[in-house]
N, CA, C and O atoms as a GROMACS GRO file, in nm:
protein
  380
    1MET      N    1 -15.550  -0.860   3.119
    1MET     CA    2 -15.582  -0.969   3.208
    1MET      C    3 -15.452  -1.041   3.245
    1MET      O    4 -15.364  -1.061   3.161
    2SER      N    5 -15.442  -1.079   3.369
    2SER     CA    6 -15.325  -1.151   3.419
    2SER      C    7 -15.371  -1.285   3.472
    2SER      O    8 -15.479  -1.295   3.532
    3ALA      N    9 -15.290  -1.388   3.451
    3ALA     CA   10 -15.327  -1.521   3.500
    3ALA      C   11 -15.207  -1.582   3.571
    3ALA      O   12 -15.094  -1.575   3.522
    4GLU      N   13 -15.232  -1.642   3.685
    4GLU     CA   14 -15.131  -1.720   3.755
    4GLU      C   15 -15.176  -1.863   3.759
    4GLU      O   16 -15.291  -1.893   3.792
    5ILE      N   17 -15.085  -1.952   3.725
    5ILE     CA   18 -15.115  -2.094   3.726
    5ILE      C   19 -15.012  -2.161   3.814
    5ILE      O   20 -14.892  -2.148   3.791
    6GLU      N   21 -15.057  -2.231   3.915
    6GLU     CA   22 -14.964  -2.300   4.004
    6GLU      C   23 -14.947  -2.445   3.959
    6GLU      O   24 -15.044  -2.514   3.926
    7MET      N   25 -14.821  -2.490   3.959
    7MET     CA   26 -14.789  -2.629   3.926
    7MET      C   27 -14.657  -2.662   3.994
    7MET      O   28 -14.585  -2.573   4.039
    8ASP      N   29 -14.626  -2.789   4.002
    8ASP     CA   30 -14.502  -2.825   4.070
    8ASP      C   31 -14.381  -2.786   3.984
    8ASP      O   32 -14.391  -2.774   3.862
    9ASP      N   33 -14.269  -2.768   4.052
    9ASP     CA   34 -14.147  -2.722   3.986
    9ASP      C   35 -14.100  -2.813   3.874
    9ASP      O   36 -14.049  -2.766   3.773
   10ARG      N   37 -14.117  -2.943   3.891
   10ARG     CA   38 -14.070  -3.037   3.788
   10ARG      C   39 -14.146  -3.016   3.657
   10ARG      O   40 -14.086  -3.006   3.550
   11LEU      N   41 -14.278  -3.010   3.665
   11LEU     CA   42 -14.360  -2.985   3.547
   11LEU      C   43 -14.326  -2.848   3.487
   11LEU      O   44 -14.310  -2.835   3.366
   12LEU      N   45 -14.314  -2.748   3.573
   12LEU     CA   46 -14.285  -2.612   3.525
   12LEU      C   47 -14.150  -2.606   3.452
   12LEU      O   48 -14.138  -2.535   3.352
   13ALA      N   49 -14.050  -2.677   3.501
   13ALA     CA   50 -13.919  -2.677   3.435
   13ALA      C   51 -13.929  -2.730   3.292
   13ALA      O   52 -13.866  -2.676   3.201
   14HIS      N   53 -14.009  -2.833   3.274
   14HIS     CA   54 -14.026  -2.890   3.140
   14HIS      C   55 -14.109  -2.798   3.050
   14HIS      O   56 -14.073  -2.776   2.935
   15LEU      N   57 -14.216  -2.744   3.103
   15LEU     CA   58 -14.298  -2.651   3.025
   15LEU      C   59 -14.217  -2.528   2.986
   15LEU      O   60 -14.227  -2.479   2.873
   16ARG      N   61 -14.136  -2.478   3.078
   16ARG     CA   62 -14.055  -2.359   3.052
   16ARG      C   63 -13.964  -2.381   2.931
   16ARG      O   64 -13.954  -2.294   2.844
   17LEU      N   65 -13.897  -2.496   2.925
   17LEU     CA   66 -13.810  -2.524   2.811
   17LEU      C   67 -13.886  -2.522   2.679
   17LEU      O   68 -13.839  -2.464   2.581
   18VAL      N   69 -14.001  -2.585   2.677
   18VAL     CA   70 -14.080  -2.592   2.554
   18VAL      C   71 -14.134  -2.453   2.518
   18VAL      O   72 -14.124  -2.411   2.402
   19ILE      N   73 -14.190  -2.384   2.614
   19ILE     CA   74 -14.248  -2.252   2.588
   19ILE      C   75 -14.143  -2.153   2.540
   19ILE      O   76 -14.165  -2.081   2.443
   20LEU      N   77 -14.028  -2.148   2.607
   20LEU     CA   78 -13.924  -2.053   2.566
   20LEU      C   79 -13.868  -2.086   2.428
   20LEU      O   80 -13.833  -1.995   2.352
   21THR      N   81 -13.860  -2.213   2.394
   21THR     CA   82 -13.816  -2.251   2.260
   21THR      C   83 -13.915  -2.201   2.156
   21THR      O   84 -13.875  -2.144   2.054
   22LYS      N   85 -14.043  -2.222   2.180
   22LYS     CA   86 -14.146  -2.176   2.085
   22LYS      C   87 -14.144  -2.023   2.074
   22LYS      O   88 -14.155  -1.969   1.964
   23MET      N   89 -14.130  -1.956   2.185
   23MET     CA   90 -14.130  -1.809   2.183
   23MET      C   91 -14.005  -1.755   2.114
   23MET      O   92 -14.011  -1.655   2.043
   24ARG      N   93 -13.893  -1.821   2.136
   24ARG     CA   94 -13.767  -1.780   2.071
   24ARG      C   95 -13.782  -1.790   1.920
   24ARG      O   96 -13.722  -1.711   1.846
   25ASN      N   97 -13.861  -1.885   1.874
   25ASN     CA   98 -13.886  -1.902   1.730
   25ASN      C   99 -14.005  -1.820   1.681
   25ASN      O  100 -14.050  -1.836   1.568
   26HIS      N  101 -14.057  -1.732   1.767
   26HIS     CA  102 -14.170  -1.644   1.734
   26HIS      C  103 -14.294  -1.722   1.693
   26HIS      O  104 -14.364  -1.685   1.599
   27GLU      N  105 -14.320  -1.831   1.767
   27GLU     CA  106 -14.436  -1.916   1.737
   27GLU      C  107 -14.539  -1.904   1.848
   27GLU      O  108 -14.506  -1.918   1.966
   28ALA      N  109 -14.663  -1.880   1.811
   28ALA     CA  110 -14.774  -1.876   1.906
   28ALA      C  111 -14.840  -2.014   1.913
   28ALA      O  112 -14.835  -2.091   1.817
   29PHE      N  113 -14.901  -2.044   2.026
   29PHE     CA  114 -14.968  -2.173   2.046
   29PHE      C  115 -15.058  -2.162   2.168
   29PHE      O  116 -15.054  -2.063   2.240
   30SER      N  117 -15.139  -2.264   2.190
   30SER     CA  118 -15.221  -2.266   2.311
   30SER      C  119 -15.160  -2.365   2.410
   30SER      O  120 -15.090  -2.459   2.372
   31LEU      N  121 -15.188  -2.342   2.536
   31LEU     CA  122 -15.146  -2.430   2.646
   31LEU      C  123 -15.273  -2.473   2.717
   31LEU      O  124 -15.349  -2.388   2.766
   32SER      N  125 -15.298  -2.603   2.723
   32SER     CA  126 -15.423  -2.655   2.780
   32SER      C  127 -15.394  -2.753   2.893
   32SER      O  128 -15.292  -2.821   2.893
   33TRP      N  129 -15.485  -2.758   2.988
   33TRP     CA  130 -15.473  -2.851   3.100
   33TRP      C  131 -15.610  -2.879   3.159
   33TRP      O  132 -15.705  -2.804   3.138
   34THR      N  133 -15.617  -2.988   3.233
   34THR     CA  134 -15.738  -3.027   3.304
   34THR      C  135 -15.724  -2.979   3.447
   34THR      O  136 -15.620  -2.999   3.510
   35MET      N  137 -15.827  -2.917   3.498
   35MET     CA  138 -15.824  -2.865   3.635
   35MET      C  139 -15.852  -2.976   3.735
   35MET      O  140 -15.929  -3.068   3.707
   36GLU      N  141 -15.791  -2.967   3.850
   36GLU     CA  142 -15.814  -3.062   3.958
   36GLU      C  143 -15.954  -3.042   4.015
   36GLU      O  144 -16.006  -2.930   4.012
   37PRO      N  145 -16.017  -3.148   4.066
   37PRO     CA  146 -16.152  -3.135   4.124
   37PRO      C  147 -16.161  -3.027   4.232
   37PRO      O  148 -16.264  -2.962   4.245
   38GLY      N  149 -16.056  -3.009   4.310
   38GLY     CA  150 -16.056  -2.906   4.414
   38GLY      C  151 -16.060  -2.765   4.358
   38GLY      O  152 -16.090  -2.670   4.431
   39GLN      N  153 -16.028  -2.750   4.230
   39GLN     CA  154 -16.030  -2.619   4.164
   39GLN      C  155 -16.157  -2.601   4.081
   39GLN      O  156 -16.168  -2.505   4.004
   40GLY      N  157 -16.251  -2.692   4.096
   40GLY     CA  158 -16.376  -2.681   4.023
   40GLY      C  159 -16.384  -2.774   3.904
   40GLY      O  160 -16.487  -2.776   3.836
   41SER      N  161 -16.281  -2.851   3.876
   41SER     CA  162 -16.272  -2.942   3.762
   41SER      C  163 -16.289  -2.868   3.630
   41SER      O  164 -16.299  -2.745   3.629
   42GLY      N  165 -16.293  -2.938   3.522
   42GLY     CA  166 -16.305  -2.877   3.390
   42GLY      C  167 -16.170  -2.866   3.321
   42GLY      O  168 -16.072  -2.928   3.362
   43ARG      N  169 -16.167  -2.784   3.216
   43ARG     CA  170 -16.045  -2.764   3.138
   43ARG      C  171 -16.020  -2.615   3.120
   43ARG      O  172 -16.113  -2.534   3.126
   44GLU      N  173 -15.894  -2.580   3.100
   44GLU     CA  174 -15.858  -2.441   3.071
   44GLU      C  175 -15.760  -2.438   2.956
   44GLU      O  176 -15.682  -2.532   2.937
   45THR      N  177 -15.763  -2.332   2.881
   45THR     CA  178 -15.668  -2.310   2.772
   45THR      C  179 -15.621  -2.166   2.779
   45THR      O  180 -15.699  -2.074   2.803
   46LEU      N  181 -15.492  -2.148   2.758
   46LEU     CA  182 -15.429  -2.016   2.761
   46LEU      C  183 -15.359  -1.995   2.627
   46LEU      O  184 -15.290  -2.085   2.579
   47TRP      N  185 -15.376  -1.879   2.566
   47TRP     CA  186 -15.308  -1.848   2.441
   47TRP      C  187 -15.170  -1.793   2.476
   47TRP      O  188 -15.159  -1.700   2.556
   48VAL      N  189 -15.065  -1.850   2.416
   48VAL     CA  190 -14.928  -1.807   2.442
   48VAL      C  191 -14.873  -1.748   2.312
   48VAL      O  192 -14.872  -1.814   2.208
   49HIS      N  193 -14.827  -1.623   2.320
   49HIS     CA  194 -14.775  -1.552   2.205
   49HIS      C  195 -14.645  -1.484   2.246
   49HIS      O  196 -14.633  -1.438   2.360
   50PRO      N  197 -14.547  -1.476   2.157
   50PRO     CA  198 -14.419  -1.416   2.193
   50PRO      C  199 -14.428  -1.272   2.245
   50PRO      O  200 -14.338  -1.227   2.316
   51SER      N  201 -14.533  -1.200   2.211
   51SER     CA  202 -14.546  -1.062   2.258
   51SER      C  203 -14.606  -1.052   2.398
   51SER      O  204 -14.612  -0.943   2.456
   52ILE      N  205 -14.651  -1.164   2.454
   52ILE     CA  206 -14.711  -1.164   2.587
   52ILE      C  207 -14.604  -1.198   2.690
   52ILE      O  208 -14.543  -1.305   2.682
   53PRO      N  209 -14.580  -1.108   2.786
   53PRO     CA  210 -14.477  -1.139   2.886
   53PRO      C  211 -14.520  -1.254   2.978
   53PRO      O  212 -14.636  -1.263   3.018
   54LEU      N  213 -14.424  -1.340   3.009
   54LEU     CA  214 -14.449  -1.453   3.099
   54LEU      C  215 -14.347  -1.450   3.211
   54LEU      O  216 -14.235  -1.400   3.195
   55ARG      N  217 -14.386  -1.504   3.324
   55ARG     CA  218 -14.294  -1.519   3.437
   55ARG      C  219 -14.308  -1.662   3.487
   55ARG      O  220 -14.419  -1.712   3.506
   56PHE      N  221 -14.195  -1.727   3.508
   56PHE     CA  222 -14.192  -1.863   3.562
   56PHE      C  223 -14.139  -1.854   3.704
   56PHE      O  224 -14.025  -1.810   3.725
   57ARG      N  225 -14.218  -1.894   3.800
   57ARG     CA  226 -14.176  -1.886   3.941
   57ARG      C  227 -14.161  -2.027   3.997
   57ARG      O  228 -14.256  -2.105   4.001
   58PHE      N  229 -14.040  -2.057   4.039
   58PHE     CA  230 -14.009  -2.187   4.099
   58PHE      C  231 -14.000  -2.170   4.250
   58PHE      O  232 -13.945  -2.071   4.299
   59TYR      N  233 -14.053  -2.265   4.322
   59TYR     CA  234 -14.050  -2.258   4.468
   59TYR      C  235 -13.922  -2.318   4.524
   59TYR      O  236 -13.876  -2.275   4.630
   60GLY      N  237 -13.864  -2.415   4.457
   60GLY     CA  238 -13.740  -2.476   4.502
   60GLY      C  239 -13.620  -2.403   4.445
   60GLY      O  240 -13.632  -2.328   4.348
   61SER      N  241 -13.505  -2.423   4.506
   61SER     CA  242 -13.384  -2.355   4.460
   61SER      C  243 -13.302  -2.440   4.363
   61SER      O  244 -13.212  -2.388   4.297
   62ARG      N  245 -13.332  -2.570   4.355
   62ARG     CA  246 -13.254  -2.657   4.267
   62ARG      C  247 -13.329  -2.685   4.138
   62ARG      O  248 -13.449  -2.711   4.140
   63PRO      N  249 -13.257  -2.680   4.024
   63PRO     CA  250 -13.322  -2.713   3.897
   63PRO      C  251 -13.359  -2.861   3.891
   63PRO      O  252 -13.288  -2.946   3.944
   64ALA      N  253 -13.468  -2.890   3.826
   64ALA     CA  254 -13.514  -3.029   3.809
   64ALA      C  255 -13.432  -3.099   3.701
   64ALA      O  256 -13.388  -3.037   3.605
   65ALA      N  257 -13.412  -3.229   3.718
   65ALA     CA  258 -13.352  -3.309   3.611
   65ALA      C  259 -13.453  -3.316   3.497
   65ALA      O  260 -13.574  -3.330   3.520
   66ILE      N  261 -13.404  -3.306   3.376
   66ILE     CA  262 -13.493  -3.299   3.259
   66ILE      C  263 -13.512  -3.438   3.197
   66ILE      O  264 -13.416  -3.511   3.173
   67ASN      N  265 -13.637  -3.472   3.173
   67ASN     CA  266 -13.675  -3.597   3.107
   67ASN      C  267 -13.696  -3.563   2.959
   67ASN      O  268 -13.797  -3.502   2.922
   68ARG      N  269 -13.601  -3.603   2.875
   68ARG     CA  270 -13.609  -3.568   2.732
   68ARG      C  271 -13.732  -3.627   2.663
   68ARG      O  272 -13.785  -3.567   2.570
   69ALA      N  273 -13.777  -3.744   2.708
   69ALA     CA  274 -13.897  -3.804   2.649
   69ALA      C  275 -14.018  -3.716   2.673
   69ALA      O  276 -14.104  -3.702   2.586
   70TRP      N  277 -14.027  -3.657   2.791
   70TRP     CA  278 -14.138  -3.568   2.825
   70TRP      C  279 -14.131  -3.440   2.741
   70TRP      O  280 -14.232  -3.392   2.690
   71ILE      N  281 -14.011  -3.385   2.728
   71ILE     CA  282 -13.991  -3.266   2.646
   71ILE      C  283 -14.037  -3.294   2.503
   71ILE      O  284 -14.107  -3.212   2.443
   72GLU      N  285 -13.997  -3.407   2.448
   72GLU     CA  286 -14.032  -3.441   2.311
   72GLU      C  287 -14.184  -3.451   2.292
   72GLU      O  288 -14.237  -3.402   2.192
   73LEU      N  289 -14.252  -3.514   2.386
   73LEU     CA  290 -14.399  -3.521   2.377
   73LEU      C  291 -14.462  -3.383   2.381
   73LEU      O  292 -14.556  -3.354   2.306
   74MET      N  293 -14.410  -3.297   2.467
   74MET     CA  294 -14.464  -3.161   2.477
   74MET      C  295 -14.434  -3.080   2.351
   74MET      O  296 -14.520  -3.005   2.304
   75VAL      N  297 -14.315  -3.095   2.297
   75VAL     CA  298 -14.279  -3.023   2.173
   75VAL      C  299 -14.370  -3.067   2.059
   75VAL      O  300 -14.417  -2.983   1.982
   76GLN      N  301 -14.394  -3.197   2.047
   76GLN     CA  302 -14.483  -3.246   1.941
   76GLN      C  303 -14.623  -3.185   1.955
   76GLN      O  304 -14.682  -3.144   1.855
   77ALA      N  305 -14.674  -3.179   2.078
   77ALA     CA  306 -14.807  -3.120   2.099
   77ALA      C  307 -14.805  -2.971   2.066
   77ALA      O  308 -14.896  -2.920   2.002
   78ALA      N  309 -14.701  -2.901   2.110
   78ALA     CA  310 -14.691  -2.757   2.082
   78ALA      C  311 -14.679  -2.731   1.932
   78ALA      O  312 -14.734  -2.634   1.882
   79ASN      N  313 -14.607  -2.818   1.861
   79ASN     CA  314 -14.593  -2.802   1.716
   79ASN      C  315 -14.726  -2.823   1.643
   79ASN      O  316 -14.746  -2.771   1.533
   80ARG      N  317 -14.816  -2.899   1.705
   80ARG     CA  318 -14.951  -2.914   1.649
   80ARG      C  319 -15.039  -2.795   1.686
   80ARG      O  320 -15.152  -2.784   1.639
   81GLY      N  321 -14.987  -2.705   1.772
   81GLY     CA  322 -15.061  -2.585   1.807
   81GLY      C  323 -15.123  -2.587   1.945
   81GLY      O  324 -15.173  -2.484   1.991
   82ASP      N  325 -15.121  -2.702   2.014
   82ASP     CA  326 -15.184  -2.709   2.146
   82ASP      C  327 -15.096  -2.788   2.242
   82ASP      O  328 -15.105  -2.911   2.249
   83LEU      N  329 -15.011  -2.717   2.314
   83LEU     CA  330 -14.929  -2.779   2.417
   83LEU      C  331 -15.021  -2.819   2.532
   83LEU      O  332 -15.098  -2.737   2.582
   84ARG      N  333 -15.012  -2.943   2.572
   84ARG     CA  334 -15.098  -2.993   2.680
   84ARG      C  335 -15.012  -3.037   2.798
   84ARG      O  336 -14.905  -3.094   2.781
   85ILE      N  337 -15.063  -3.009   2.916
   85ILE     CA  338 -14.999  -3.061   3.036
   85ILE      C  339 -15.037  -3.208   3.043
   85ILE      O  340 -15.155  -3.243   3.048
   86MET      N  341 -14.934  -3.293   3.043
   86MET     CA  342 -14.955  -3.437   3.035
   86MET      C  343 -14.870  -3.507   3.139
   86MET      O  344 -14.771  -3.451   3.187
   87PRO      N  345 -14.907  -3.629   3.174
   87PRO     CA  346 -14.827  -3.703   3.272
   87PRO      C  347 -14.686  -3.729   3.219
   87PRO      O  348 -14.664  -3.740   3.098
   88GLU      N  349 -14.592  -3.737   3.310
   88GLU     CA  350 -14.453  -3.764   3.273
   88GLU      C  351 -14.436  -3.909   3.232
   88GLU      O  352 -14.474  -3.999   3.307
   89PRO      N  353 -14.378  -3.934   3.115
   89PRO     CA  354 -14.350  -4.072   3.074
   89PRO      C  355 -14.221  -4.120   3.141
   89PRO      O  356 -14.148  -4.041   3.201
   90ALA      N  357 -14.195  -4.249   3.130
   90ALA     CA  358 -14.068  -4.302   3.179
   90ALA      C  359 -13.956  -4.235   3.102
   90ALA      O  360 -13.971  -4.209   2.982
   91PRO      N  361 -13.844  -4.206   3.167
   91PRO     CA  362 -13.733  -4.141   3.097
   91PRO      C  363 -13.680  -4.227   2.983
   91PRO      O  364 -13.685  -4.350   2.989
   92ASP      N  365 -13.631  -4.161   2.879
   92ASP     CA  366 -13.570  -4.229   2.766
   92ASP      C  367 -13.430  -4.270   2.808
   92ASP      O  368 -13.343  -4.184   2.826
   93VAL      N  369 -13.406  -4.397   2.824
   93VAL     CA  370 -13.277  -4.445   2.875
   93VAL      C  371 -13.166  -4.441   2.772
   93VAL      O  372 -13.050  -4.462   2.807
   94ASP      N  373 -13.199  -4.416   2.644
   94ASP     CA  374 -13.096  -4.410   2.540
   94ASP      C  375 -13.022  -4.278   2.541
   94ASP      O  376 -12.913  -4.269   2.484
   95ASN      N  377 -13.077  -4.175   2.605
   95ASN     CA  378 -13.013  -4.042   2.606
   95ASN      C  379 -12.947  -4.013   2.736
   95ASN      O  380 -12.889  -3.907   2.754
   0.00000   0.00000   0.00000
C-alpha cells in the first residue's frame, strides 16, 4: 500500500527533521493528524518504520526556517510513540 499526504512545505520541513532523526536511530512510531473537513474530516494514523521507504516532496525551492520549539514538541510526541501534526508554537527566542 502506498500513501501520499499533502501538507505545506513549512510543516513538512519540520516533520522531515523529526522523522529522519527517529529513522536514523532505528525507531518506529506512529504519525497522526486530523483531516480537514474538505477531506471528509476525522483522524488518520500512519505507522512509520525505518524499513518503510519514504519520500518528502517540497513544492517550493527554498528551505523553510526551522522553529526549534516546534521541533522539540514534535520530538517529545514522537518519543512517546505518536508524532502528531500540531500547530506551530511561537519561536523560542532564546535559540
